[in-house]
C-alpha positions, 0 to 999 in steps of 0.5 A: 076543272076538267076541260076534256071535250066529252061528246055529251058536252060537245053536243050540249054546247052545240044545242045551247049555241043553236038555241042562243043564235035562234033567239039572236042573242050574243054570248054576253046577253045569254050570260047575263040572263042566265047569271054566269060569265061570258067565259062560262058560256063560251066554254059550255058552247065549246064543249069544254064544260057543262053548266052547273046543275043549278043553272040548267033551269036558267038556261032552259027558261031563257032559251025557251025550252024544258030543262030535259030538252038539253039531255034529249038533244045531246043524246040524240046527237051521240 
């Protein structure tokens, strides 16, 4: 697994963290709702990995955005 902090990953993680906090969710609550581990959420929010492609829809559904929102938000920050 590549743990390099790529700018896109950092921006994506920051947006997921922002949306999670806006919903007053803990990392554990988000992880359970999405179907990943708390460690995965921590690494995604920290910019050390991206969600699996199959999980973007789950993150979007739980966080109340369209899946394309993540790319738009991440590229807007770069």
